[in-house]
C-alpha atoms as a printed R data frame, in Angstrom:
   type eleno elety resid chain resno      x       y      z
1  ATOM     1    CA   MET     A     1 62.068  14.403 49.044
2  ATOM     2    CA   SER     A     2 64.090  11.900 47.408
3  ATOM     3    CA   LYS     A     3 63.461   9.490 50.415
4  ATOM     4    CA   ILE     A     4 59.611   9.987 49.736
5  ATOM     5    CA   VAL     A     5 59.777   9.613 46.166
6  ATOM     6    CA   CYS     A     6 62.145   6.250 46.577
7  ATOM     7    CA   GLY     A     7 59.518   5.087 49.192
8  ATOM     8    CA   ASN     A     8 56.564   5.607 46.799
9  ATOM     9    CA   LEU     A     9 58.358   4.059 44.130
10 ATOM    10    CA   THR     A    10 59.086   1.027 46.154
11 ATOM    11    CA   TYR     A    11 55.544   0.974 47.272
12 ATOM    12    CA   ASP     A    12 54.227   1.005 43.710
13 ATOM    13    CA   ILE     A    13 56.514  -1.778 42.447
14 ATOM    14    CA   ILE     A    14 55.293  -3.889 45.553
15 ATOM    15    CA   LEU     A    15 51.895  -3.374 44.667
16 ATOM    16    CA   PHE     A    16 52.409  -3.998 40.940
17 ATOM    17    CA   PHE     A    17 53.941  -7.346 41.519
18 ATOM    18    CA   SER     A    18 51.533  -8.516 44.389
19 ATOM    19    CA   SER     A    19 48.469  -7.478 42.120
20 ATOM    20    CA   ALA     A    20 50.116  -9.477 39.110
21 ATOM    21    CA   ALA     A    21 50.686 -12.481 41.608
22 ATOM    22    CA   ILE     A    22 47.070 -12.172 42.647
23 ATOM    23    CA   LEU     A    23 46.019 -12.213 39.099
24 ATOM    24    CA   SER     A    24 47.936 -15.177 37.955
25 ATOM    25    CA   ASN     A    25 46.609 -16.967 40.926
26 ATOM    26    CA   LEU     A    26 43.089 -16.240 40.018
27 ATOM    27    CA   LYS     A    27 43.912 -17.295 36.296
28 ATOM    28    CA   TYR     A    28 45.140 -20.437 37.837
29 ATOM    29    CA   ILE     A    29 42.209 -21.254 39.937
30 ATOM    30    CA   TYR     A    30 39.893 -20.531 37.223
31 ATOM    31    CA   ASN     A    31 41.804 -22.663 34.762
32 ATOM    32    CA   ILE     A    32 41.042 -25.532 36.907
């Protein structure tokens, strides 16, 4: 169970950072 929870948590963090990077890239593109 703890392995599954850790895996899901890591996956959520990766998703959060990738979505934040995509949003900042879109912001940068639209500011040009």
